[in-house]
Each structure stands twice: as structure tokens, then as C-alpha cells.
Backbone bond lengths (Angstrom), bond angles and torsions (degrees), N, CA, C in turn:
res aa  C-N    CA-C-N  psi(-1)  N-CA   C-N-CA  omega(-1)  CA-C   N-CA-C  phi
1 M - - - 1.433 - - 1.527 111.29 -
2 Q 1.344 117.08 -44.28 1.451 120.88 178.47 1.524 110.95 -65.67
3 A 1.294 116.94 -37.56 1.460 121.18 179.21 1.526 110.56 -62.81
4 T 1.335 116.84 -39.02 1.461 121.72 178.36 1.524 109.72 -65.74
5 M 1.308 117.36 -42.46 1.474 121.05 179.46 1.525 111.01 -65.43
6 I 1.319 116.73 -38.33 1.463 120.87 179.01 1.525 109.37 -66.23
7 K 1.336 117.71 -41.03 1.456 121.41 178.32 1.523 110.66 -63.68
8 R 1.346 116.19 -42.12 1.467 120.22 179.29 1.530 110.48 -64.53
9 A 1.317 116.68 -43.30 1.464 120.60 179.81 1.536 109.57 -63.12
10 G 1.312 116.34 -41.52 1.472 120.19 177.46 1.520 111.80 -63.05
11 L 1.324 116.17 -40.19 1.470 120.93 178.75 1.530 110.52 -66.02
12 V 1.317 116.21 -43.09 1.467 120.36 179.33 1.529 110.06 -62.70
13 L 1.326 117.01 -43.85 1.462 120.77 178.35 1.533 111.43 -63.30
14 A 1.314 116.65 -41.19 1.467 120.57 178.73 1.530 110.81 -63.74
15 L 1.326 117.40 -42.97 1.469 120.97 178.64 1.526 111.22 -66.81
16 A 1.325 116.58 -40.19 1.465 119.81 178.05 1.525 110.37 -64.42
17 G 1.329 116.95 -41.32 1.465 120.23 177.42 1.511 112.08 -63.56
18 A 1.331 116.60 -42.16 1.466 120.01 178.33 1.522 110.83 -64.44
19 A 1.329 117.23 -41.41 1.464 120.72 178.18 1.526 110.63 -63.82
20 F 1.310 116.33 -40.52 1.473 120.79 179.00 1.519 110.51 -62.91
21 L 1.312 117.34 -47.77 1.462 120.72 -179.24 1.517 112.15 -66.09
22 T 1.312 117.47 -35.88 1.461 120.80 177.49 1.526 110.41 -66.28
23 G 1.326 115.83 -39.86 1.455 119.97 178.52 1.522 112.13 -63.92
24 C 1.301 117.46 -31.05 1.466 121.61 -179.93 1.527 112.52 -82.29
25 A 1.303 117.34 -14.19 1.462 120.63 -173.79 1.515 113.67 -70.67
26 S 1.303 118.39 -32.50 1.460 119.58 -176.75 1.526 109.92 -110.76
27 P 1.344 116.20 126.90 1.470 118.63 179.83 1.531 110.08 -70.76
28 P 1.306 116.65 153.97 1.459 119.41 178.83 1.527 110.65 -67.65
29 K 1.302 116.20 147.66 1.461 121.45 178.05 1.525 108.45 -72.82
30 T 1.321 116.34 132.54 1.457 119.85 179.24 1.521 110.30 -79.22
31 L 1.310 115.43 155.87 1.459 120.92 -178.43 1.530 111.58 -71.07
32 Y 1.328 116.51 -35.41 1.463 121.04 -176.49 1.531 110.56 -126.90
33 G 1.330 114.71 155.04 1.458 120.91 173.28 1.521 108.30 -93.24
34 W 1.311 117.06 115.99 1.461 121.49 -174.47 1.522 112.92 -97.63
35 D 1.318 118.50 9.08 1.468 122.91 -174.20 1.533 111.60 -49.04
36 G 1.302 115.72 110.47 1.454 120.75 172.64 1.507 116.85 78.87
37 Y 1.314 119.33 -10.04 1.468 120.35 -174.82 1.520 112.29 -70.38
38 Q 1.304 117.20 -52.07 1.460 120.30 -176.36 1.527 112.64 -62.99
39 P 1.342 118.96 -43.59 1.476 117.33 176.48 1.529 113.14 -62.22
40 Q 1.326 117.93 -31.41 1.467 120.10 -179.50 1.519 111.22 -71.35
41 V 1.312 117.40 -35.12 1.459 119.70 175.31 1.522 108.91 -62.25
42 Y 1.316 116.33 -43.45 1.463 120.78 177.65 1.531 111.25 -62.29
43 Q 1.330 116.87 -41.70 1.459 120.55 179.80 1.532 110.98 -61.60
44 Q 1.328 117.54 -37.92 1.449 119.89 178.85 1.516 110.27 -67.07
45 L 1.319 116.46 -41.18 1.454 119.74 179.52 1.534 110.81 -63.75
46 K 1.316 117.38 -29.12 1.466 121.28 177.49 1.530 111.84 -79.77
47 G 1.337 117.05 -10.69 1.454 120.69 177.52 1.515 114.71 86.67
48 E 1.315 117.80 25.09 1.458 120.59 -178.86 1.538 110.89 -79.23
49 S 1.308 117.01 169.77 1.458 124.74 -174.07 1.526 112.82 -56.75
50 P 1.337 116.88 123.99 1.477 119.71 177.91 1.531 112.13 -64.22
51 D 1.329 117.78 -34.13 1.465 119.79 -179.20 1.530 111.57 -63.26
52 Q 1.316 116.24 -41.90 1.455 120.30 178.14 1.540 110.43 -66.69
53 Q 1.321 116.06 -39.98 1.465 120.37 179.14 1.533 110.64 -64.71
54 I 1.330 116.18 -40.17 1.464 120.16 178.04 1.523 110.17 -60.48
55 A 1.331 116.08 -45.42 1.461 120.07 179.81 1.527 110.64 -60.33
56 E 1.324 116.77 -42.69 1.462 120.79 179.34 1.526 111.39 -65.86
57 M 1.320 116.79 -40.14 1.469 119.76 -179.38 1.523 111.72 -70.81
58 E 1.325 117.12 -36.12 1.459 120.48 176.15 1.528 109.88 -64.55
59 K 1.327 116.17 -40.13 1.465 121.10 176.83 1.530 109.92 -63.84
60 A 1.322 116.69 -43.88 1.468 121.11 178.31 1.524 110.85 -62.48
61 L 1.319 116.96 -38.24 1.468 121.08 178.71 1.518 110.57 -62.42
62 Q 1.324 117.29 -41.33 1.468 121.17 177.55 1.525 110.62 -65.76
63 T 1.324 117.37 -41.16 1.465 121.31 179.15 1.519 110.97 -63.89
64 I 1.313 116.33 -44.72 1.461 121.18 179.52 1.516 110.16 -61.40
65 S 1.330 116.81 -45.43 1.465 120.95 179.81 1.519 111.31 -64.66
66 A 1.332 117.10 -39.64 1.470 120.77 -179.70 1.524 111.37 -63.86
67 K 1.327 116.10 -32.29 1.462 120.73 179.10 1.531 111.97 -80.27
68 G 1.324 116.73 -7.53 1.461 120.43 -178.63 1.523 112.49 75.89
69 A 1.326 116.61 19.33 1.460 121.09 179.85 1.527 109.64 -94.34
70 S 1.301 115.20 172.40 1.468 121.46 177.81 1.527 109.04 -104.15
71 V 1.323 115.95 148.03 1.460 118.99 176.92 1.528 108.21 -72.09
72 P 1.326 117.36 149.82 1.464 120.05 -179.94 1.525 110.88 -76.48
73 P 1.322 116.55 161.24 1.472 119.61 176.29 1.520 110.05 -58.02
74 G 1.306 116.17 137.83 1.454 121.85 178.13 1.518 114.60 91.37
75 F 1.324 118.36 -11.82 1.463 120.98 -177.54 1.524 110.57 -60.40
76 H 1.333 116.32 -53.61 1.472 119.44 -178.05 1.528 110.87 -68.40
77 A 1.325 117.34 -34.06 1.469 119.79 177.25 1.523 110.59 -63.86
78 H 1.315 116.62 -43.25 1.459 120.18 179.07 1.524 111.19 -65.04
79 L 1.319 116.03 -43.27 1.455 119.88 177.55 1.528 110.51 -62.31
80 G 1.326 117.19 -39.17 1.461 121.11 176.10 1.523 112.47 -62.45
81 M 1.335 115.76 -39.52 1.470 119.09 178.21 1.533 110.18 -65.38
82 L 1.323 116.69 -37.72 1.471 119.45 177.35 1.518 110.49 -64.84
83 Y 1.340 116.69 -40.43 1.460 119.56 177.09 1.529 111.31 -63.19
84 S 1.336 116.73 -35.54 1.464 119.25 178.78 1.529 111.12 -64.90
85 L 1.331 116.60 -34.17 1.464 120.41 179.18 1.522 112.38 -68.18
86 T 1.338 116.00 -24.70 1.468 119.54 -179.39 1.528 111.90 -98.80
87 G 1.339 117.06 2.88 1.461 121.02 177.73 1.517 114.53 80.54
88 K 1.318 118.47 15.56 1.455 122.42 179.29 1.527 109.41 -96.09
89 S 1.327 114.39 76.19 1.465 119.06 -171.85 1.529 113.65 -68.54
90 D 1.322 117.88 -32.12 1.467 119.46 179.38 1.533 110.29 -64.74
91 Q 1.314 115.91 -43.07 1.463 119.63 179.42 1.523 110.70 -70.20
92 M 1.330 116.53 -33.55 1.456 120.66 176.84 1.532 110.26 -61.62
93 V 1.313 115.58 -48.23 1.464 120.56 -179.40 1.538 109.89 -60.66
94 A 1.326 117.02 -42.83 1.467 120.73 179.85 1.528 110.98 -60.93
95 Q 1.339 117.08 -40.84 1.463 120.08 179.42 1.524 111.15 -67.86
96 F 1.315 117.45 -40.13 1.471 120.30 177.95 1.525 110.41 -63.97
97 E 1.322 116.36 -39.30 1.470 119.86 178.45 1.527 110.76 -65.75
98 D 1.334 116.90 -40.11 1.467 120.67 176.28 1.528 110.92 -61.34
99 E 1.319 115.82 -41.36 1.483 119.68 178.58 1.520 110.37 -61.51
100 K 1.325 116.23 -41.92 1.477 119.90 179.66 1.528 111.07 -64.38
101 K 1.332 117.20 -39.82 1.470 120.49 -179.84 1.521 111.42 -66.08
102 L 1.311 116.00 -44.68 1.469 120.00 -176.23 1.521 112.94 -75.99
103 F 1.330 116.30 -33.67 1.465 121.51 -176.36 1.518 109.21 -132.80
104 P 1.328 117.37 83.59 1.465 121.11 -176.42 1.532 114.04 -55.38
105 E 1.320 116.92 -24.81 1.467 119.27 179.28 1.521 111.92 -67.20
106 S 1.329 117.45 -14.75 1.472 121.17 179.30 1.536 111.57 -89.87
107 T 1.317 117.81 -1.76 1.467 121.08 -173.68 1.528 112.69 -55.88
108 A 1.315 118.06 -45.72 1.464 120.24 -177.37 1.528 110.87 -60.17
109 Y 1.315 117.27 -44.57 1.467 120.24 -179.10 1.523 111.11 -70.09
110 M 1.316 117.98 -42.04 1.461 120.12 179.38 1.524 110.16 -63.94
111 D 1.336 117.58 -40.28 1.465 120.51 177.64 1.529 110.99 -64.90
112 F 1.332 116.37 -37.40 1.463 120.86 176.35 1.536 110.33 -60.32
113 L 1.327 116.30 -47.57 1.462 119.56 179.62 1.525 111.45 -64.54
114 L 1.336 116.48 -41.24 1.467 119.82 179.05 1.525 111.56 -64.12
115 S 1.329 117.45 -36.90 1.466 120.05 179.05 1.534 110.66 -66.67
116 K 1.336 116.83 -35.61 1.465 119.63 176.93 1.526 110.30 -64.82
117 V 1.323 116.85 -39.58 1.459 120.81 179.65 1.540 110.15 -65.19
118 K 1.321 115.94 -41.97 1.468 119.73 -179.68 1.525 111.39 -63.97
119 K 1.326 116.51 -31.28 1.474 121.13 177.86 1.515 112.28 -80.75
120 G 1.327 116.21 -5.79 1.466 120.31 -179.22 1.510 114.18 83.12
121 E 1.325 116.42 13.99 1.470 120.48 179.71 1.528 109.38 -87.08
122 K 1.310 114.71 153.86 1.455 120.95 177.78 1.527 109.24 -80.45
123 I 1.338 115.30 139.35 1.477 118.35 177.99 1.510 110.27 -107.81
């Protein structure tokens, strides 16, 4: 009887260990796809070419979409700011509007930036 209980306890421990290791094998899915976003913010702070950054961010946007992930907060706002630096105001406005749709908490700031553009001020 004791031998049977010891075997059962050993089996339970082995199954628990296997379940634990299996649970650790796969990383949790992140909420947002960060592909290329953080390095591009750094590149802008270093003063690198906005056109190159736009190309990289557009590529990252396609990668994120292909993976079925969501863009992180600020992605469209940053892309819009890059478009403003290159004089592409229509694309800038579209990116700010996308940011507002995806992250309603950014509405006040996006509206502030859009109002500056409408007044002809630099953002």
C-alpha cells in the first residue's frame, strides 16, 4: 500500500514538473508589436534623416500588421511628426487621426498638434 502511494506521489510530482516546464517554454504574447519603433525614436533624437526613419517605420508597420499585432501607443503620432518634418501635412494629419482612433487618451494632445498646424505654426 505504501509503495503504491509513493508511486502515485512520484507520478504526480513528475506530471507537475512537466506542466511547470511546459508553461515556461513559451513566452507570453506581448500586447503591442514594437518592431522598429523604439530604435526610430532614438534615431530622431540623434537627428538622423526623417525620410529614412519614415521608411523604417512604414516597414515596421507592415511587419506589425502581418504578425496580427497592434501598434504601440505613440507609433502613429511619431510617424506623423516625422511626416511634418518632411512637409507631408496630409499624411501627418492621417497619422494623428489614426493615433486618436487607436488611443482615445491621446485625443487632447493630437488635437493640440493639429490646431498648431492649422494656425501655420511649427510643431
